[in-house]
C-alpha positions as CSV (number, residue, x, y, z in Angstrom):
1,R,106.3,148.0,-227.4
2,L,108.3,146.5,-230.2
3,A,107.2,143.4,-232.0
4,P,110.2,141.1,-232.7
5,R,110.6,142.1,-236.3
6,E,110.5,145.8,-235.4
7,L,112.9,145.1,-232.6
8,F,115.4,143.7,-235.0
9,D,114.7,146.4,-237.5
10,H,115.5,148.8,-234.7
11,L,118.7,146.9,-234.2
12,S,119.5,147.6,-237.9
13,V,119.6,144.1,-239.2
14,Q,116.8,144.5,-241.6
15,G,119.1,145.4,-244.4
16,D,121.5,142.6,-243.6
17,D,122.0,140.4,-246.7
18,N,123.0,137.4,-244.6
19,L,119.7,137.5,-242.7
20,Q,117.8,138.1,-245.9
21,S,119.1,134.9,-247.4
22,M,118.5,133.0,-244.1
23,L,114.8,134.1,-244.4
24,V,114.7,132.5,-247.8
25,G,116.3,129.3,-246.4
26,S,119.0,126.8,-247.6
27,V,119.4,123.1,-248.1
28,M,122.3,121.8,-246.0
29,R,123.6,118.5,-244.8
30,K,123.2,117.7,-241.1
31,V,126.1,115.4,-240.2
32,K,126.1,113.0,-237.2
33,S,129.0,110.7,-238.3
34,R,131.1,109.8,-241.2
35,T,128.3,107.7,-242.5
36,W,125.2,109.7,-241.3
37,K,124.8,112.8,-243.6
38,K,121.3,113.8,-244.4
39,Q,119.9,116.8,-246.3
40,R,117.7,119.2,-244.4
41,Y,116.0,122.5,-245.3
42,F,116.9,125.3,-242.8
43,K,115.2,128.6,-242.7
44,L,115.1,131.6,-240.3
45,Q,111.5,132.5,-239.3
46,D,110.0,136.0,-239.6
47,D,110.5,136.6,-235.8
48,Y,114.3,136.6,-236.4
49,M,114.5,134.3,-233.4
50,T,113.6,130.8,-234.5
51,I,115.4,128.5,-236.9
52,W,113.0,126.0,-238.5
53,Y,114.2,122.9,-240.4
54,K,112.7,119.8,-241.9
55,S,113.7,116.7,-243.6
56,K,112.9,116.4,-247.3
57,K,111.4,112.9,-246.9
58,A,109.7,113.0,-243.5
59,G,106.5,114.6,-244.8
60,N,105.3,117.4,-242.6
61,T,107.4,116.8,-239.5
62,H,109.8,119.6,-238.7
63,S,112.0,120.8,-235.8
64,T,112.8,124.3,-234.5
65,F,115.3,125.9,-232.1
66,S,115.6,129.4,-230.8
67,V,118.7,131.6,-231.4
68,S,118.7,132.1,-227.6
69,D,119.6,128.4,-227.2
70,L,122.9,129.0,-229.0
71,E,126.2,129.8,-227.4
72,A,128.5,130.0,-230.3
73,I,129.1,129.2,-234.0
74,R,132.4,127.5,-234.9
75,D,133.5,127.7,-238.5
76,G,135.4,125.0,-240.4
77,H,136.3,121.5,-239.2
78,Q,136.3,122.2,-235.5
79,S,134.3,119.2,-234.3
80,E,135.3,115.5,-234.4
81,V,132.4,114.8,-236.7
82,L,133.4,117.4,-239.2
83,L,137.1,116.5,-238.9
84,S,136.1,112.9,-239.8
85,I,134.6,114.1,-243.2
86,A,137.3,116.7,-243.9
87,D,138.5,114.8,-246.9
88,E,135.0,114.9,-248.4
89,F,133.9,118.5,-247.7
90,P,136.2,121.6,-247.5
91,A,136.4,123.6,-244.3
92,D,134.9,126.7,-245.9
93,R,131.5,124.9,-246.3
94,C,131.4,123.4,-242.8
95,F,130.3,124.9,-239.4
96,T,129.1,123.8,-236.0
97,L,126.2,125.3,-233.9
98,V,127.1,125.0,-230.2
99,F,124.1,124.9,-227.9
100,R,124.0,126.2,-224.3
101,G,124.2,123.7,-221.4
102,R,124.8,120.1,-222.1
103,R,122.8,119.7,-225.4
104,G,124.6,118.1,-228.3
105,N,126.0,120.3,-231.1
106,L,124.6,120.5,-234.6
107,D,127.2,120.0,-237.4
108,L,126.3,121.3,-240.9
109,V,127.7,121.4,-244.4
110,A,126.4,124.1,-246.8
111,E,126.1,123.7,-250.6
112,S,128.7,126.4,-251.1
113,A,131.3,128.4,-249.2
114,D,129.3,131.6,-249.7
115,E,126.2,130.0,-248.3
116,A,128.1,128.7,-245.2
117,Q,129.5,132.2,-244.7
118,S,126.1,133.7,-244.9
119,W,124.7,131.5,-242.2
120,I,127.8,131.8,-239.9
121,N,127.8,135.7,-240.1
122,G,124.0,135.9,-239.9
123,M,123.8,133.6,-236.8
124,R,126.6,135.6,-235.1
125,T,124.7,138.8,-235.8
126,L,121.5,137.4,-234.2
127,I,123.4,136.1,-231.1
128,E,125.1,139.4,-230.7
129,N,121.8,141.4,-230.9
130,L,120.3,139.1,-228.3
131,E,123.2,139.7,-226.0
132,N,122.8,143.5,-226.4
133,M,119.1,143.5,-225.6
134,G,117.9,145.1,-222.4
135,E,115.9,143.2,-219.7
136,R,112.7,144.7,-220.9
137,E,113.3,143.8,-224.6
138,K,114.2,140.2,-223.5
139,L,110.9,140.0,-221.5
140,D,108.9,141.2,-224.5
141,Q,110.8,138.7,-226.6
142,W,109.9,135.9,-224.2
143,I,106.2,136.9,-224.1
144,G,106.2,137.0,-227.9
145,D,107.7,133.5,-228.0
146,W,104.9,132.2,-225.8
147,F,102.2,134.0,-227.8
148,R,103.5,132.3,-231.0
149,K,103.6,128.9,-229.3
150,A,100.0,129.1,-228.2
151,D,98.7,130.7,-231.4
152,K,97.8,127.3,-232.9
153,N,96.2,128.6,-236.2
154,N,98.9,131.3,-236.7
155,D,96.4,134.2,-237.2
156,G,98.1,136.4,-234.7
157,R,95.1,136.5,-232.4
158,M,93.9,134.5,-229.4
159,N,90.5,133.8,-228.0
160,F,89.8,133.3,-224.3
161,K,90.2,129.5,-224.5
162,E,93.6,129.8,-226.2
163,V,94.7,132.3,-223.5
164,Q,93.6,129.8,-220.8
165,D,95.7,127.1,-222.4
166,L,98.6,129.4,-222.7
167,L,98.4,130.3,-218.9
168,K,98.7,126.6,-218.2
169,M,101.8,126.4,-220.4
170,M,103.2,129.4,-218.6
171,N,102.7,127.7,-215.2
172,V,99.8,129.9,-214.0
173,D,96.8,128.3,-212.3
174,M,94.3,131.1,-212.4
175,N,90.8,131.6,-211.3
176,E,88.7,131.6,-214.5
177,H,86.6,134.6,-213.4
178,H,89.7,136.7,-212.7
179,A,91.4,135.7,-215.9
180,H,88.3,136.6,-217.9
181,R,88.0,140.0,-216.3
182,L,91.7,140.8,-217.2
183,F,91.0,139.4,-220.7
184,T,88.1,141.8,-221.3
185,M,90.1,144.8,-220.0
186,A,93.0,144.0,-222.4
187,D,90.7,143.4,-225.3
188,K,90.7,147.1,-226.4
189,S,89.3,146.4,-229.8
190,Q,86.4,144.5,-228.1
191,S,86.7,141.7,-230.7
192,G,86.7,138.9,-228.2
193,M,90.3,138.2,-229.3
194,L,93.6,139.5,-228.1
195,E,96.1,140.6,-230.7
196,D,99.9,140.7,-230.1
197,D,100.1,144.0,-228.3
198,E,96.8,143.4,-226.4
199,F,98.2,140.1,-225.2
200,V,101.3,142.0,-223.9
201,L,98.9,144.3,-222.0
202,F,97.1,141.3,-220.6
203,Y,100.4,139.8,-219.5
204,K,101.4,143.1,-217.8
205,M,98.2,143.2,-215.8
206,L,98.6,139.5,-214.9
207,T,102.2,140.1,-213.6
208,Q,101.3,143.2,-211.6
209,R,104.1,143.2,-209.0
210,E,102.3,144.0,-205.7
211,D,105.5,143.0,-203.7
212,V,107.6,145.7,-205.5
213,L,104.7,148.2,-205.5
214,R,104.6,147.9,-201.7
215,V,108.4,148.9,-201.5
216,F,107.9,151.6,-204.1
217,Q,105.0,153.2,-202.2
218,A,106.9,153.1,-198.9
219,Y,109.4,155.6,-200.3
220,S,107.2,157.6,-202.7
221,V,105.4,160.7,-201.5
222,D,102.5,160.6,-203.9
223,G,102.5,156.8,-204.8
224,Q,103.2,157.7,-208.4
225,K,106.9,158.5,-208.5
226,L,110.2,158.5,-206.6
227,L,111.9,161.9,-206.6
228,Q,115.6,161.7,-206.8
229,S,115.8,162.4,-203.0
230,D,113.3,159.5,-202.4
231,L,115.4,157.2,-204.5
232,E,118.5,158.3,-202.5
233,D,116.8,157.4,-199.3
234,F,115.8,154.0,-200.6
235,L,119.4,153.3,-201.8
236,R,120.9,154.4,-198.5
237,E,118.4,152.7,-196.1
238,E,117.5,149.5,-198.0
239,Q,120.2,148.8,-200.5
240,L,123.0,150.0,-198.1
241,D,124.8,151.5,-201.1
242,E,128.0,153.2,-200.0
243,I,128.8,155.0,-203.2
244,D,128.3,158.8,-203.7
245,M,124.5,158.8,-203.5
246,Q,123.5,161.8,-205.6
247,P,125.2,161.0,-208.9
248,H,124.4,157.3,-208.4
249,A,120.6,158.0,-208.1
250,K,120.8,160.3,-211.1
251,Q,122.5,157.6,-213.1
252,L,119.9,155.0,-212.2
253,I,117.1,157.4,-213.4
254,E,119.0,158.0,-216.6
255,R,119.6,154.3,-217.2
256,Y,116.3,152.7,-216.2
257,E,113.5,155.3,-216.4
258,P,111.4,154.7,-219.6
259,S,109.4,158.0,-219.3
260,D,111.1,161.1,-220.7
261,T,108.7,163.3,-218.7
262,A,109.8,161.6,-215.4
263,K,113.4,162.0,-216.4
264,L,113.0,165.8,-216.8
265,L,111.6,165.9,-213.3
266,N,114.6,163.8,-212.1
267,A,112.1,161.2,-210.9
268,M,111.6,157.5,-211.3
269,T,108.2,155.9,-212.0
270,F,107.1,152.4,-210.9
271,D,108.1,151.0,-214.3
272,G,111.6,152.4,-214.0
273,F,111.9,151.1,-210.4
274,L,110.9,147.7,-211.6
275,M,113.5,147.8,-214.4
276,Y,116.2,148.8,-212.0
277,L,115.4,146.0,-209.6
278,G,115.3,143.5,-212.5
279,S,118.7,144.6,-213.8
280,A,122.2,143.5,-213.0
281,E,122.5,146.4,-210.6
282,G,119.4,145.2,-208.8
283,S,120.6,141.6,-208.7
284,I,121.9,139.8,-205.6
285,F,125.4,139.5,-207.2
286,N,127.4,142.7,-206.6
287,P,128.4,143.8,-210.1
288,Q,131.7,145.3,-208.7
289,W,133.0,141.7,-208.2
290,R,132.1,140.6,-211.8
291,G,135.4,141.8,-213.4
292,V,138.9,140.8,-212.3
293,F,139.2,142.7,-209.0
294,Q,141.6,140.5,-207.0
295,D,145.4,140.8,-206.6
296,M,146.7,138.4,-209.3
297,S,150.4,138.7,-208.4
298,Q,150.6,136.2,-205.6
299,P,152.0,132.7,-205.9
300,L,149.8,130.1,-207.7
301,C,149.2,128.2,-204.5
302,H,147.3,131.2,-203.0
303,Y,144.4,130.7,-205.4
304,F,141.5,128.3,-205.9
305,I,141.8,127.1,-209.5
306,S,138.8,126.0,-211.5
307,S,139.6,122.4,-212.4
308,S,138.1,119.5,-214.4
309,H,138.4,115.8,-214.0
310,N,138.4,113.3,-216.9
311,T,137.9,116.3,-219.1
312,Y,137.7,114.2,-222.2
313,L,134.4,112.5,-221.1
314,M,131.0,113.7,-222.2
315,E,129.1,111.2,-220.1
316,D,130.0,108.6,-217.5
317,Q,133.5,107.0,-217.1
318,L,132.5,103.4,-218.0
319,R,130.9,103.8,-221.4
320,G,130.8,107.5,-222.1
321,Q,132.0,109.1,-225.3
322,S,135.5,110.7,-225.2
323,S,135.6,113.9,-227.1
324,V,137.7,117.0,-227.8
325,E,134.4,118.9,-227.2
326,G,134.9,118.1,-223.5
327,Y,138.0,120.3,-223.5
328,I,136.5,123.0,-225.5
329,R,133.4,123.2,-223.2
330,A,135.5,123.1,-220.0
331,L,137.8,125.9,-221.2
332,S,134.9,127.9,-222.4
333,R,133.5,127.8,-218.8
334,G,136.7,129.2,-217.4
335,C,138.3,125.9,-216.4
336,R,142.0,126.4,-215.9
337,C,143.2,122.8,-215.1
338,V,142.3,120.0,-217.5
339,E,143.1,116.3,-217.3
340,V,144.4,114.0,-220.0
341,D,144.7,110.2,-219.6
342,C,147.3,109.1,-222.1
343,W,147.8,105.5,-223.4
344,D,149.7,104.0,-226.2
345,G,147.7,104.1,-229.5
346,A,148.1,102.6,-233.0
347,N,150.6,103.9,-235.5
348,G,152.8,105.4,-232.7
349,E,150.2,108.0,-231.9
350,P,149.2,108.3,-228.1
351,I,145.5,108.3,-227.4
352,V,143.3,109.7,-224.7
353,Y,140.5,107.7,-222.9
354,H,139.6,106.2,-219.5
355,G,141.8,103.1,-219.4
356,H,140.4,99.6,-219.0
357,T,136.8,100.8,-219.8
358,F,134.5,101.0,-222.8
359,T,134.8,104.8,-223.3
360,S,135.7,105.8,-226.9
361,K,139.2,107.1,-227.7
362,I,140.6,110.3,-229.1
363,L,144.1,111.4,-230.3
364,F,146.4,113.2,-227.9
365,K,147.4,115.6,-230.6
366,D,143.8,116.6,-231.2
367,V,143.5,117.5,-227.5
368,V,146.6,119.6,-227.7
369,N,145.2,121.4,-230.8
370,A,142.0,122.2,-228.9
371,L,144.2,123.7,-226.1
372,E,146.1,125.7,-228.6
373,N,142.8,127.1,-230.0
374,Y,140.7,127.5,-226.8
375,A,143.0,127.9,-223.8
376,F,142.9,131.7,-223.6
377,K,139.6,132.6,-225.2
378,V,137.8,133.4,-222.0
379,S,140.7,133.9,-219.6
380,E,144.3,135.0,-220.2
381,Y,145.5,133.3,-217.0
382,P,147.6,130.0,-217.1
383,V,146.1,126.6,-217.9
384,I,147.5,123.5,-216.2
385,L,147.5,120.4,-218.2
386,S,147.4,117.5,-215.8
387,I,148.8,114.4,-217.5
388,E,147.9,110.9,-216.3
389,N,150.7,109.0,-218.1
390,H,150.3,105.4,-219.1
391,C,152.5,105.5,-222.2
392,S,155.7,103.8,-223.3
393,V,158.9,105.9,-223.5
394,E,158.5,106.0,-227.4
395,Q,155.0,107.4,-227.3
396,Q,156.0,109.8,-224.4
397,K,158.5,111.3,-226.9
398,V,155.7,111.7,-229.4
399,M,153.6,113.5,-226.7
400,A,156.5,115.9,-226.0
401,Q,156.9,116.5,-229.8
402,H,153.2,117.4,-230.1
403,L,153.3,119.7,-227.0
404,N,156.3,121.6,-228.4
405,H,155.2,121.7,-232.0
406,I,151.6,122.6,-231.5
407,L,151.8,124.9,-228.4
408,G,155.1,126.6,-229.3
409,D,155.8,129.5,-227.0
410,K,152.5,128.9,-225.1
411,L,154.1,125.9,-223.4
412,L,156.2,126.9,-220.4
413,K,159.6,125.2,-220.8
414,S,161.8,126.9,-218.2
415,T,161.6,129.0,-215.1
416,L,160.6,132.6,-215.6
417,E,163.7,134.4,-214.4
418,G,166.1,131.8,-215.7
419,K,167.3,131.4,-212.1
420,A,166.4,129.0,-209.4
421,P,163.1,130.3,-207.9
422,V,162.1,130.0,-204.3
423,E,158.3,130.1,-204.7
424,L,155.7,129.5,-207.4
425,P,155.1,132.4,-209.9
426,S,151.8,134.2,-210.0
427,P,148.8,133.9,-212.4
428,E,149.9,137.4,-213.6
429,D,153.4,136.2,-214.4
430,L,152.1,133.2,-216.2
431,K,149.5,134.9,-218.5
432,G,149.1,133.1,-221.8
433,K,151.1,130.0,-220.6
434,I,150.3,126.3,-220.5
435,L,151.9,124.4,-217.7
436,L,152.4,120.7,-217.7
437,K,151.7,118.8,-214.5
438,A,153.3,115.4,-214.6
439,K,156.2,113.3,-213.3
440,K,159.7,114.8,-213.7
441,I,163.2,113.4,-213.5
442,G,164.9,115.2,-210.7
443,G,163.9,118.7,-209.6
444,L,164.2,122.3,-210.7
445,E,167.4,122.8,-208.8
446,E,169.4,120.4,-211.0
447,N,168.8,122.6,-214.0
448,F,170.7,125.4,-212.3
449,N,173.6,123.6,-210.6
450,G,174.4,121.3,-213.5
451,T,173.6,118.0,-211.9
452,V,171.0,115.9,-213.7
453,E,169.7,112.6,-212.5
454,D,170.2,109.6,-214.7
455,P,167.1,109.4,-216.9
456,Q,167.0,105.7,-216.4
457,S,166.4,106.2,-212.7
458,G,163.3,108.4,-213.3
459,E,160.6,105.9,-212.8
460,V,157.0,106.7,-213.6
461,S,154.5,104.3,-212.2
462,D,150.9,104.8,-213.3
463,E,149.5,108.0,-211.9
464,D,147.0,108.9,-209.2
465,E,144.0,106.9,-210.0
466,V,145.7,103.5,-210.5
467,A,147.5,104.2,-207.2
468,E,144.1,104.6,-205.6
469,I,142.8,101.3,-206.9
470,N,146.1,99.7,-205.9
471,E,145.6,100.9,-202.3
472,D,142.2,99.4,-202.3
473,N,143.8,96.0,-203.1
474,L,142.1,95.5,-206.5
475,H,144.2,93.4,-208.9
476,R,147.3,94.6,-207.1
477,E,149.7,92.3,-209.0
478,S,148.7,93.4,-212.4
479,I,149.4,97.0,-211.6
480,C,152.5,96.7,-209.5
481,R,154.4,95.0,-212.4
482,R,153.9,98.2,-214.5
483,I,156.7,100.4,-213.3
484,K,157.5,102.5,-216.4
485,R,160.4,104.7,-217.5
486,L,160.0,108.4,-218.1
487,S,161.2,110.0,-221.3
488,K,163.6,112.9,-220.8
489,E,161.7,114.9,-223.5
490,L,158.4,114.8,-221.7
491,S,160.1,115.3,-218.3
492,D,161.7,118.5,-219.6
493,C,158.2,119.9,-220.4
494,V,157.5,119.9,-216.6
495,V,158.6,123.0,-214.7
496,Y,156.5,124.2,-211.8
497,C,154.1,121.2,-211.4
498,K,156.0,118.0,-210.6
499,S,153.6,115.2,-209.6
500,V,154.8,113.4,-206.5
501,Q,153.5,110.8,-204.1
502,F,152.5,112.2,-200.7
503,S,153.7,110.4,-197.6
504,N,152.7,112.7,-194.7
505,F,152.6,116.4,-193.6
506,K,155.6,116.2,-191.4
507,H,157.7,114.6,-194.2
508,S,156.4,117.3,-196.7
509,R,157.2,120.1,-194.2
510,I,160.8,119.1,-194.1
511,H,161.5,117.7,-197.5
512,S,159.0,118.8,-200.1
513,K,159.6,121.5,-202.7
514,F,157.2,124.3,-203.6
515,Y,156.9,123.0,-207.2
516,E,155.8,119.5,-206.1
517,V,152.1,118.7,-206.5
518,A,150.4,115.8,-204.6
519,S,147.1,114.4,-205.7
520,F,144.5,112.9,-203.3
521,T,141.3,111.0,-203.9
522,E,138.4,112.7,-202.2
523,S,138.4,110.0,-199.4
524,K,142.1,110.5,-198.7
525,A,141.7,114.3,-198.6
526,R,138.8,113.9,-196.1
527,K,140.9,111.7,-193.9
528,H,143.7,114.3,-193.8
529,L,141.2,117.0,-193.1
530,R,139.7,115.2,-190.1
531,E,143.1,114.1,-188.7
532,A,145.2,117.2,-189.4
533,G,143.1,120.1,-190.7
534,T,145.5,122.9,-189.7
535,E,148.5,121.0,-191.2
536,F,146.6,120.6,-194.4
537,V,145.7,124.3,-194.7
538,H,149.4,125.1,-193.9
539,H,150.7,122.6,-196.5
540,N,148.4,124.3,-199.1
541,S,149.8,127.8,-198.3
542,R,153.1,126.6,-199.7
543,Q,152.3,124.2,-202.6
544,L,149.6,123.0,-204.9
545,T,147.3,120.1,-204.1
546,R,144.9,118.3,-206.4
547,V,141.8,116.4,-205.2
548,Y,139.8,114.2,-207.6
549,P,136.6,112.1,-207.4
550,S,136.9,108.5,-206.2
551,G,137.3,105.9,-208.9
552,F,134.2,104.2,-207.6
553,R,132.0,107.1,-208.9
554,T,131.5,105.2,-212.2
555,D,128.5,107.5,-212.9
556,S,130.9,110.5,-213.0
557,S,129.0,112.1,-210.1
558,N,130.8,114.8,-208.1
559,F,131.7,115.2,-204.4
560,N,131.1,118.5,-202.6
561,P,134.1,120.7,-203.5
562,Q,133.5,123.0,-200.6
563,E,135.1,120.5,-198.1
564,M,138.3,120.6,-200.1
565,W,138.3,124.4,-200.5
566,N,137.9,124.6,-196.7
567,A,141.3,123.0,-196.5
568,G,142.8,125.4,-199.0
569,C,143.1,122.8,-201.8
570,Q,143.6,124.6,-205.0
571,I,143.0,122.1,-207.8
572,V,139.6,120.5,-206.8
573,A,138.8,118.5,-210.0
574,L,135.2,118.0,-210.8
575,N,133.4,116.2,-213.7
576,F,132.3,119.3,-215.6
577,Q,130.0,117.1,-217.7
578,T,127.8,116.2,-214.7
579,A,125.2,118.8,-213.5
580,G,124.3,119.2,-209.9
581,E,125.3,120.7,-206.6
582,G,129.0,120.2,-207.1
583,M,129.1,122.1,-210.3
584,D,126.7,124.7,-209.0
585,L,129.2,125.5,-206.2
586,N,132.1,125.5,-208.7
587,D,130.2,127.9,-211.1
588,G,129.2,130.0,-208.0
589,L,132.8,130.4,-206.6
590,F,134.4,131.1,-210.0
591,G,131.6,133.4,-211.2
592,Q,133.4,136.2,-209.5
593,N,136.8,137.8,-210.5
594,G,136.0,138.0,-214.2
595,S,135.2,134.3,-214.3
596,C,139.0,134.0,-215.0
597,G,139.3,130.6,-213.2
598,Y,141.4,131.9,-210.3
599,V,140.0,133.1,-207.0
600,L,142.3,134.4,-204.2
601,K,142.1,132.4,-201.0
602,P,141.3,134.3,-197.8
603,S,144.4,135.7,-196.0
604,F,144.2,133.2,-193.1
605,M,144.8,130.4,-195.7
606,R,147.8,132.1,-197.4
607,E,149.9,133.3,-194.4
608,V,152.4,130.6,-193.4
609,G,152.1,131.6,-189.7
610,S,148.3,131.4,-189.6
611,R,146.7,128.5,-187.7
612,F,143.3,128.0,-189.3
613,D,141.5,124.7,-188.7
614,P,138.1,124.4,-190.6
615,E,136.8,122.2,-187.8
616,T,137.3,125.0,-185.2
617,P,136.9,128.3,-187.0
618,Q,136.3,130.3,-183.8
619,Q,139.9,129.8,-182.8
620,R,141.5,131.8,-185.6
621,D,142.7,135.4,-185.3
622,C,140.3,138.1,-186.5
623,Y,137.3,135.7,-185.9
624,Q,134.1,137.6,-186.7
625,P,130.9,135.7,-187.3
626,V,128.0,137.3,-189.1
627,I,124.2,136.8,-189.2
628,L,122.7,136.4,-192.6
629,T,118.9,137.2,-192.8
630,I,117.1,136.5,-196.0
631,Q,113.4,137.3,-196.5
632,V,112.2,135.3,-199.4
633,I,109.4,137.5,-200.8
634,S,108.2,136.1,-204.2
635,G,109.0,134.2,-207.3
636,Q,108.4,135.1,-211.0
637,Q,107.7,132.9,-213.9
638,L,109.2,129.7,-212.6
639,P,109.6,127.1,-215.3
640,K,107.4,124.0,-215.5
641,V,109.2,120.9,-214.5
642,N,106.4,118.5,-215.4
643,V,105.5,118.2,-219.0
644,K,102.0,117.0,-218.2
645,E,99.5,119.4,-219.6
646,D,97.7,120.4,-216.5
647,S,100.4,120.2,-213.8
648,I,101.4,123.4,-212.1
649,V,104.3,123.9,-209.8
650,D,103.9,124.0,-206.0
651,P,107.1,125.9,-205.3
652,L,109.2,126.2,-202.2
653,V,112.6,127.9,-201.8
654,R,115.5,126.3,-199.9
655,V,118.5,128.4,-198.9
656,E,121.7,126.4,-198.3
657,I,124.9,127.6,-196.7
658,H,128.0,125.7,-197.8
659,G,131.2,126.5,-195.8
660,V,133.2,125.1,-192.9
661,P,131.4,122.3,-191.1
662,M,129.9,124.6,-188.4
663,D,128.3,126.8,-191.2
664,Q,126.7,123.9,-193.2
665,A,123.0,124.7,-193.0
666,K,119.7,124.5,-194.9
667,Q,116.3,126.2,-194.3
668,E,113.3,126.4,-196.5
669,T,110.1,128.4,-197.0
670,R,106.7,126.8,-197.0
671,Y,105.4,125.6,-200.4
672,I,102.8,127.6,-202.3
673,E,100.1,125.5,-204.0
674,N,99.6,125.6,-207.7
675,N,101.5,128.8,-208.6
676,G,104.8,128.8,-210.4
677,F,103.9,132.1,-212.0
678,N,104.0,134.6,-209.2
679,P,104.1,132.8,-205.8
680,V,104.5,135.0,-202.7
681,W,106.0,133.8,-199.4
682,Y,107.4,136.6,-197.2
683,D,109.2,133.9,-195.2
684,T,112.3,134.9,-193.2
685,L,115.3,132.6,-192.9
686,R,118.3,133.3,-190.5
687,F,121.8,131.8,-190.5
688,T,124.9,132.4,-188.2
689,I,128.1,132.1,-190.3
690,H,131.4,131.6,-188.5
691,T,133.7,131.8,-191.6
692,P,132.0,134.3,-194.0
693,E,135.1,134.4,-196.2
694,L,134.6,130.8,-197.2
695,A,130.8,130.6,-197.3
696,M,128.7,130.0,-200.4
697,V,125.0,130.7,-200.5
698,R,122.8,128.5,-202.8
699,F,119.1,129.2,-203.5
700,V,117.2,126.2,-204.7
701,V,113.6,126.2,-206.0
702,E,111.8,122.9,-205.8
703,D,108.3,121.6,-206.8
704,Y,106.9,120.2,-203.5
705,D,105.6,116.7,-203.7
706,K,104.1,115.0,-200.7
707,T,104.4,111.5,-202.1
708,S,107.8,111.4,-203.7
709,K,111.1,113.4,-204.0
710,N,110.6,117.1,-204.8
711,D,111.5,118.0,-208.4
712,F,114.2,120.5,-209.1
713,V,113.0,123.8,-210.6
714,G,116.0,126.2,-210.6
715,Q,119.0,127.4,-208.6
716,Y,121.5,130.2,-208.1
717,T,124.8,130.0,-206.2
718,L,127.2,132.7,-205.2
719,P,129.9,133.5,-202.6
720,L,128.6,135.3,-199.5
721,S,131.3,137.9,-200.1
722,C,129.6,138.8,-203.4
723,V,126.1,139.3,-202.0
724,Q,124.5,142.8,-202.3
725,Q,122.2,143.7,-199.4
726,G,118.7,145.1,-199.6
727,Y,115.8,144.2,-202.1
728,R,117.3,142.0,-204.8
729,H,116.3,139.7,-207.6
730,I,118.0,136.3,-208.1
731,H,118.0,135.2,-211.7
732,L,117.7,131.4,-211.7
733,F,119.7,128.8,-213.6
734,S,118.6,125.4,-214.9
735,K,120.0,122.1,-213.8
736,D,122.8,122.3,-216.4
737,G,123.9,125.8,-215.4
738,T,122.3,128.0,-218.0
739,R,120.0,131.0,-217.4
740,I,116.3,130.5,-217.6
741,P,114.9,133.9,-218.2
742,P,112.7,135.5,-217.0
743,S,112.6,133.1,-213.9
744,S,113.6,134.9,-210.7
745,L,113.2,135.2,-207.0
746,F,112.7,138.5,-205.1
747,V,114.4,138.7,-201.7
748,H,115.5,141.1,-199.0
749,V,119.0,140.5,-197.6
750,R,120.8,141.7,-194.4
751,I,124.2,140.8,-193.2
752,T,125.1,141.9,-189.7
753,E,128.0,141.3,-187.4
754,L,127.2,139.0,-184.4
755,E,127.7,141.0,-181.3
């Protein structure tokens, strides 16, 4: 067992000069705006995990955060706040700490460039070490964190009363007699106190996994170990592994068995078995589908594309803050289509914000700079920049200049082969390219046969969302008078994604071009789905469609994207800043294929001759429904939802199927009273799924409340096609889409064809 300091010693950071100076601490400025800049003393704690900081004036009050809360460190003036003080503090003294989830960033200015560099490099080392830790080390780390939280007088020891308080904090409601017995067994030194490693022992006894032991003993001859042949039987019969069994079992023993003696016997002990089941290989998500595994050489319209709506907003669309950070966060989450609402700004510079509202404004060129810096950090596949254009011709020219000047070769300016194409290029063909989706004068063909429409005839009325309000008869006159001209410079930046108004499917079948993109509000898309599902799927096999949330969602809530994917719509734009079911499904779908932002649609949605209607899935060719059986066995270390001292979770698990209308279903287990620590259910849920290729499975844990709405505890969402069968752990995510280790569910999964 390694204490945190030894753990990091072992990871060879002890001699790291950056960390040494972080342990001593530094005075830095915390910056919130051009006028709010206050000095704070920052220091790395001895556990190499916690950053402690305090104000010079505020007496004893201090704050802390854990290195595990951090996602990245950005050096220089990369945030709006630091850009606003760039004239005052040089870039080499500034950096930004980016937190996971939706927590605000921390902007800092060090006293010197060397000091800034020390913190930037040191923090990066700590984040990297955390990422390289195994599951067991992470668990030890987590237990250590709790121990330090509960050790009020910092003497590194805990009496029984402190341990009881800690159990409450950890969401365990435990019989006092049972807890005391375990306490005495763990107290090896018989001092009436538990020290660090004794507490770990106590914790291990507390978390004895009877559920896993039961499975282990069913395959073990002597109840003590699994021989390699026993492990092979388990992998074949339970996990339904189809790879070459002998080398696979041997590999698992090598990788997860902690005991060298067992390794020599080619055997796995219970500890090793537990480690394997808790690892990525034992998780419900099949690791084979983690990397890019799909054919990326098909036309763009054959893929679902991770897409964001009002990307510049950090909150709601009436008063929320507009920020370049919105673009950086979306792109860092694998988003491949971002939206920009452009309006005329002061000094001839176009600005981005949600028109006619109180949201703050940012410069268009800053958004383009963020694209230049972040577009291809997590995925090399193309980014579509969806422009909502409300600018005068003069400022449209400025937009075109910024796009050309800042993006350079990354901006796609002409067709790939230099000849008139007949279909959209593929994500593979467009790697590293940014495509503009906007109005265009004329079409692609004119570029090749020498005719060009008169630029004066290229009208651009306000884009999609104003059209939606127009349809709904809100201040119709004020909008209709604003038919605008389009600048040729901006029009020339549009190649494969020309925005057009949609009239009907028949018209588009005869007249529309493969490079034309129609946009629908969610309600319009639903109407088309109900009235002409097959036509809609067929339309989307040839060209791109964008669907966006209704303008009446002023709280920036999301619709369920699944409905739109059922119709084969590729660009289903969601408010990335709003947590909840919509974003869970989006993260779930795009968590496969290397999280590259593109997922290949099922073949029956790509073939032009195919007649698939999501309303009647049983009528398609190759219809093969399946039965999904999930036994929800147990939960581990579920987080507390209620901050009240003595409240403990009463957890239940709901399994939801999202797919074609016939597949939409929810079932739940019973709730377990007062146990968020290690609840056990053994409840079996069964679903019939008619279109498995489109189905998503969402596991939701809630805290049961008989008097009011249940509280959300955690969730995990994945495509049915990525599910591994057998005994699996599900590692839960919080409301805002970040991991909450070590919270998990343990389940048994079977997928069988319906006879």
